[in-house]
C-alpha positions in Angstrom: 18.8 2.6 1.3 17.5 0.9 4.5 15.4 2.9 6.4 16.8 6.1 4.8 19.0 7.7 7.2 17.8 11.6 8.1 20.2 14.2 7.2 22.5 15.6 9.9 21.1 12.3 11.8 22.8 12.1 15.6 20.7 9.5 17.0 20.6 6.1 16.4 16.5 5.6 15.9 16.8 7.7 15.1 -4.0 9.3 -11.4 -6.5 9.8 -12.5 -8.8 9.1 -14.8 -11.3 11.5 -16.6 -13.5 8.5 -15.5 -15.1 8.3 -18.8 -14.6 5.0 -21.0 -12.9 2.3 -19.5 -9.8 0.8 -21.5 -9.9 -2.4 -20.0 -12.7 -4.1 -21.7 -14.4 -6.9 -19.6 -13.5 -5.9 -15.9 -15.8 -4.6 -13.5 -17.2 -1.2 -14.5 -17.6 -2.1 -18.0 -20.7 -2.8 -19.7 -19.6 -6.4 -20.4 -18.4 -7.2 -16.9 -22.2 -6.3 -15.9 -23.6 -8.6 -18.3 -21.0 -11.3 -17.6 -23.0 -14.8 -16.8 -19.7 -16.0 -14.6 -20.5 -13.0 -12.3 -22.2 -13.5 -8.9 -25.7 -12.6 -8.0 -23.9 -9.5 -6.0 -22.6 -8.0 -9.0 -23.0 -4.4 -9.2 -25.9 -3.0 -10.9 -25.3 -0.3 -13.7 -26.8 2.5 -11.0 -23.6 1.2 -8.8 -20.4 3.3 -8.6 -17.7 1.9 -10.6 -14.5 0.9 -9.1 -12.9 3.9 -10.3 -15.7 6.2 -8.8 -15.5 4.4 -5.8 -11.5 5.3 -5.4 -12.1 8.8 -6.7 -9.4 8.5 -9.5 -11.6 11.6 -11.1 -10.2 13.5 -8.3 -6.6 12.6 -8.7 -4.4 15.8 -8.9 -2.5 16.8 -12.2 0.7 16.7 -10.2 0.4 13.1 -9.6 -0.5 12.6 -13.3 2.6 14.7 -14.4 4.9 12.5 -12.2 3.5 9.4 -13.5 4.1 10.7 -17.1 7.7 11.6 -16.4 8.6 8.7 -14.3 6.7 5.8 -16.1 7.2 7.4 -19.6 3.3 7.7 -20.3 1.3 9.8 -22.3 -1.0 11.9 -20.1 -3.9 10.0 -21.7 -2.2 6.8 -20.6 -1.7 7.8 -17.2 -5.5 8.5 -16.9 -6.3 5.1 -18.5 -3.8 3.2 -15.9 -5.5 4.7 -13.0 -8.9 3.6 -14.0 -7.6 0.2 -15.1 -5.9 -0.5 -12.0 -9.0 0.6 -9.9 -10.9 -1.9 -12.1 -8.3 -4.4 -11.8 -8.2 -4.4 -8.0 -12.0 -5.0 -7.7 -11.8 -8.0 -10.3 -8.9 -9.3 -8.1 -10.6 -8.8 -4.8 -13.8 -10.7 -6.2 -11.8 -13.7 -7.7 -9.7 -14.0 -4.2 -13.0 -14.5 -2.7 -14.4 -17.0 -5.1 -11.5 -19.2 -5.7 -10.8 -19.3 -1.7 -7.6 -21.8 -0.9 -6.9 -21.9 -4.9 -6.0 -18.2 -4.9 -2.4 -17.7 -5.9 -2.1 -13.9 -6.7 -2.9 -11.1 -8.9 -1.1 -8.8 -11.0 -1.3 -6.0 -13.5 0.8 -5.3 -16.5 1.3 -3.1 -19.5 1.8 0.5 -20.0 -1.8 1.1 -18.8 -2.4 -1.7 -16.7 -4.8 -2.9 -19.2 -3.8 -6.6 -18.5 -5.0 -8.5 -15.4 -3.4 -11.9 -14.5 -5.0 -13.8 -11.8 -3.2 -17.1 -10.5 -4.6 -20.4 -9.4 -3.4 -23.7 -8.1 -6.4 -25.2 -9.7 -7.0 -25.6 -13.6 -10.9 -25.7 -13.0 -10.8 -22.3 -12.0 -9.4 -21.1 -15.5 -12.9 -20.7 -17.1 -14.0 -18.5 -14.2 -11.2 -16.3 -14.2 -11.5 -15.7 -18.0 -15.0 -14.9 -17.8 -14.1 -12.1 -15.5 -12.0 -10.6 -18.4 -8.5 -11.7 -16.5 -5.7 -13.9 -17.9 -5.5 -17.1 -15.8 -2.0 -18.6 -15.0 -2.2 -22.2 -13.2 0.6 -22.4 -10.7 1.9 -24.9 -8.1 1.4 -23.0 -4.8 -0.9 -20.9 -3.2 -0.7 -17.6 -1.5 -1.8 -19.1 1.5 1.1 -21.7 1.0 3.5 -19.1 0.2 2.7 -16.5 3.0 3.1 -19.6 5.2 6.7 -20.1 4.3 7.7 -16.4 4.3 6.4 -16.4 8.1 8.6 -19.0 8.7 11.5 -17.2 7.2 10.3 -14.3 9.5 10.6 -16.4 12.6 14.0 -17.7 11.9 15.2 -14.0 11.0 14.7 -13.2 15.0 17.6 -15.8 15.7 19.8 -15.6 12.3 22.1 -12.7 10.7 20.3 -11.9 7.9 22.5 -8.7 6.9 23.9 -10.3 3.9 20.3 -11.8 2.6 18.4 -8.6 3.8 15.3 -8.9 1.7 12.6 -11.4 1.1 8.9 -11.5 0.0 6.2 -13.6 -1.7 6.3 -12.8 -5.3 3.1 -13.7 -6.7 4.5 -13.3 -10.4 6.9 -15.9 -10.0 5.0 -18.1 -7.5 7.8 -18.2 -5.0 9.4 -16.8 -2.1 12.1 -14.7 -3.1 15.2 -14.0 -1.2 17.5 -11.3 -2.0 21.0 -11.7 -0.9 24.6 -10.2 -0.9 25.9 -13.6 -0.6 23.8 -16.9 -1.6 25.1 -18.7 1.5 23.3 -16.2 3.7 20.2 -17.1 1.9 20.5 -20.5 2.0 21.2 -20.3 5.8 18.2 -18.5 6.3 15.9 -20.9 4.2 17.3 -23.9 6.0 17.2 -22.3 9.7 13.5 -21.9 8.7 12.9 -25.3 7.3 11.2 -24.1 4.3 11.4 -26.5 1.1 13.8 -24.9 -1.5 11.1 -25.6 -4.1 9.2 -22.6 -2.7 12.3 -20.4 -2.6 14.1 -18.4 -5.4 17.4 -16.7 -4.4 18.5 -13.6 -6.3 21.9 -12.0 -6.3 21.8 -8.2 -5.0 24.6 -5.5 -4.0 21.6 -3.6 -2.2 21.7 -3.1 1.4 18.7 -1.2 2.5 18.8 1.5 5.4 16.1 3.7 6.9 15.3 6.9 5.1 15.7 9.3 8.0 16.4 12.9 7.3 3.0 17.5 7.9 0.3 18.3 4.4 2.3 14.7 3.6 5.7 14.7 2.3 6.4 17.7 4.1 9.6 18.0 6.2 9.9 17.9 10.1 12.8 17.9 12.5 13.6 16.0 15.5 17.4 16.2 15.5 17.7 15.0 11.9 14.7 15.4 9.3 12.0 13.1 7.9 8.8 13.7 6.2 5.4 13.4 6.9 3.2 10.8 5.7 -0.3 11.3 5.9 -2.1 13.5 8.3 -4.8 11.7 10.5 -6.9 12.3 13.6 -7.6 10.3 16.9 -10.6 11.2 18.4 -10.2 14.9 18.5 -6.2 15.0 18.5 -4.8 16.0 15.5 -1.4 14.7 14.0 0.3 12.5 11.0 1.3 9.0 10.5 5.2 8.5 9.5 8.0 5.9 9.8 9.0 4.3 13.3 12.7 4.8 12.6 12.4 8.5 12.7 11.7 8.7 16.3 10.5 6.9 19.4 7.5 7.7 21.8 8.7 11.0 23.4 10.6 12.4 20.9 9.7 16.1 20.4 9.1 17.6 16.5 9.4 20.6 14.9 7.6 21.5 11.7 9.3 22.7 8.3 9.4 26.2 9.4 11.4 24.9 12.6 8.1 26.1 14.6 7.4 23.6 17.5 4.9 21.1 16.4 4.4 17.8 18.4 5.7 14.8 20.0 5.9 10.9 18.9 3.0 9.1 20.6 4.0 5.5 19.8 6.5 4.2 17.4 7.6 0.6 16.1 10.9 -0.1 14.8 12.4 -2.6 13.8 9.9 -5.3 13.6 7.4 -2.6 12.1 8.5 0.8 10.6 5.2 2.8 11.9 4.6 5.6 14.3 2.4 8.5 14.8 3.0 12.1 15.9 0.2 14.4 17.7 0.6 18.0 17.1 -0.2 21.0 19.0 -3.0 23.6 18.6 -0.7 25.7 16.1 -1.2 22.7 13.6 -4.0 21.5 11.6 -4.4 18.0 10.0 -5.4 18.4 6.2 -6.2 15.7 3.7 -3.4 16.4 1.3 0.0 15.4 0.5 2.4 17.9 -1.1 3.1 17.6 -4.9 5.6 19.2 -7.4 5.7 23.0 -6.7 4.0 22.8 -3.6 0.4 22.1 -5.3 -1.7 19.8 -2.8 -2.9 16.6 -3.9 -6.0 15.3 -2.3 -6.2 12.0 -0.4 -9.6 10.1 -1.0 -8.8 7.4 1.0 -6.9 3.9 1.6 -7.7 1.1 -0.9 -4.6 -0.8 -1.3 -3.5 -1.2 -5.1 -2.5 -4.5 -6.6 1.2 -5.5 -7.7 2.0 -4.0 -11.0 0.0 -0.6 -10.1 1.5 2.6 -10.1 2.4 4.4 -7.3 3.9 8.0 -6.3 6.0 9.3 -3.5 6.1 12.5 -1.7 9.2 13.4 0.1 11.0 16.3 1.8 14.3 15.7 -0.1 13.4 14.7 -3.7 10.0 15.7 -4.0 7.8 13.6 -6.3 8.7 10.7 -8.0 6.4 7.3 -9.6 7.5 4.1 -10.0 5.2 0.7 -9.7 4.5 -1.8 -6.9 6.7 -4.9 -7.1 5.6 -6.8 -4.0 3.6 -6.5 -1.1 4.4 -8.7 2.3 8.1 -7.9 1.9 10.6 -8.6 4.8 13.9 -6.4 5.1 16.8 -6.5 7.0 18.2 -3.1 8.0 21.2 -2.4 10.3 19.1 -1.8 13.2 17.1 -5.0 12.3 14.4 -6.7 10.2 11.1 -5.4 9.5 8.3 -7.3 7.8 4.8 -6.6 5.8 6.4 -3.7 3.9 5.7 -3.1 0.3 8.7 -3.1 -2.0 8.6 -0.5 -5.2 10.4 0.9 -8.0 10.1 4.5 -6.8 13.5 6.1 -5.7 13.9 8.1 -2.6 16.8 9.7 -0.7 17.8 10.6 3.0 15.0 12.9 4.4 12.4 11.2 2.3 11.8 8.7 5.4 8.2 9.0 6.6 6.8 10.5 3.6 3.8 9.5 1.4 2.8 6.8 -0.9 -0.3 7.3 -3.0 -2.0 5.7 -5.9 -4.4 8.0 -7.7 -6.0 9.5 -4.5 -5.5 6.1 -2.4 -2.8 6.3 0.5 -0.7 3.7 0.3 1.7 3.8 2.9 4.8 5.8 4.5 8.6 5.6 3.2 10.7 3.2 5.0 13.8 2.5 3.3 15.5 1.4 0.5 18.6 1.5 -1.8 20.2 3.7 -4.6 18.9 7.3 -5.5 16.8 9.2 -7.7 19.8 9.8 -9.8 20.8 6.3 -10.3 17.6 4.6 -9.7 16.7 2.1 -6.6 14.3 -0.1 -4.8 12.4 1.4 -2.0 9.9 0.1 0.8 7.0 1.6 2.4 4.9 0.6 5.5 1.4 0.0 4.3 -0.7 2.8 6.0 -3.9 0.5 6.7 -2.1 -1.8 9.3 -0.5 1.6 10.8 -3.8 3.1 11.2 -5.2 0.0 12.6 -2.1 -0.5 14.9 -2.9 2.9 16.5 -6.1 3.7 16.3 -5.9 6.5 13.8 -8.4 7.8 11.2 -6.8 8.9 8.0 -7.5 12.7 7.1 -9.3 12.6 3.4 -11.0 14.7 1.1 -14.6 13.4 2.0 -14.8 16.0 4.7 -17.8 16.5 6.6 -19.2 14.5 10.0 -16.2 11.9 10.3 -19.0 9.4 11.3 -18.6 6.5 13.8 -15.1 6.1 15.0 -13.1 3.1 14.8 -15.0 0.0 16.3 -18.0 2.0 16.7 -20.4 0.2 14.7 -23.2 1.2 12.3 -26.6 0.7 14.2 -28.1 -2.5 13.0 -24.6 -3.9 11.9 -21.2 -4.4 12.4 -19.6 -2.2 9.7 -18.1 0.7 11.2 -16.7 4.1 9.5 -13.2 4.5 10.9 -12.2 0.5 10.8 -9.6 -0.9 9.0 -10.8 -4.1 6.7 -8.8 -6.6 5.1 -9.5 -8.7 2.1 -12.0 -11.8 3.6 -13.3 -10.0 6.5 -17.0 -10.0 7.0 -19.5 -7.5 8.2 -23.3 -7.0 8.6 -25.0 -3.8 7.4 -28.5 -3.2 6.7 -29.3 -6.8 7.7 -27.4 -8.5 5.0 -23.8 -9.9 5.4 -20.9 -8.6 3.3 -17.2 -9.7 2.3 -14.2 -7.4 2.0 -12.9 -7.6 -1.1 -9.9 -5.0 -1.2 -8.1 -3.6 2.1 -9.1 -0.2 3.2 -10.1 2.0 6.1 -13.9 2.4 5.9 -15.3 6.1 5.7 -18.9 7.5 5.2 -20.0 6.9 1.8 -18.2 3.7 1.5 -20.9 1.8 3.3 -20.9 -2.1 1.7 -24.5 -1.8 -0.4 -22.5 1.4 -1.9 -19.1 0.1 -2.6 -19.5 -3.1 -5.1 -15.6 -2.7 -5.6 -14.7 -3.3 -2.0 -17.5 -5.6 -0.6 -19.6 -8.3 -1.9 -22.8 -9.7 -0.4 -21.7 -13.3 1.3 
């Protein structure tokens, strides 16, 4: 279903881990990893928090675990182990991405409990370093930089070419290719030709899917603006409270009412197509909370926004279908809806239906994004796309509301005294900051928050 159209739409816009023993031996956070001779001098000490502790997977709601068990066919123990392993794998993948540099060709987890991490490289000489960190190595022809560049050429070509019959394309690290999913192969070939991308970098897959926006505040609750959408994540912007949601749900100036039909707020900014992001400022009757609505109305705590790797579990909350889980298939996906093409979204196996648009995607306790669109239903299965939350927060200068509570610390772009690191700022892998007289390199994308200072979070930062 493309952006999933809201119900009664009349406008065109319209997890956890008992963080005990880690199952994934050899990855950071385990005793093996800390004594690994291939580890850098900046490897965490035994007193440093593990990746699972940084990601607060021990605070993942029981509702997330239940949804994972139902939708991923897991036992309770497997769901808990999976979240610990995914946090571990993200830290290993981030460190190897920094170490391999131009050779890095992607990373992904697999297995019922995500106990296996594969890291790809274009240079066979990197294999020992990858295996020394407990990951499986795969040598491939193309780096992620090469594939990202090819996809960027497709994105540019799509601005002038008709892509309704070739609606989805993305970098697939598992197949080491740019995949174009097309209703008609000729449409995919035309797009590839117009972009001037070598056919050796591209795989064309047949599909019958024609995604559409998922139109129809705690994250996942309904709100109304002529139709219905779902709240993504409560946020703040300075002293103003509000929430992040999908851009296709409304334009700047569009008024909203809450799940109870009480006047709520106004869209402040919206981007769609191109991206699918927006935020709503609410009036004084509404208060932003660090929660997402779970099954039966229970509240799920949001601990941060560390992006999960390909293959990781992810759950979604929406006002139509409630809680459903699946896995992350690809990041950096482009998809064409009837209204136009959006880029930089994440493709997942989670189902969704009209009215779920804008709703929350969360891995464990870490916010991932807001529901954009997809195809299929929660009865027949399907594919959905979410707008990643970190670029949304960065675009509009928003701060995610988290369960950390207390003093929110410096605002975005407001550096810590004596350094450039700042709470509230969004960081991407490879970004560098200074803190306490030392330089650090970001390993995993996230929005910084008090307590996540570089020396305290080896899962997120590495001394450069």
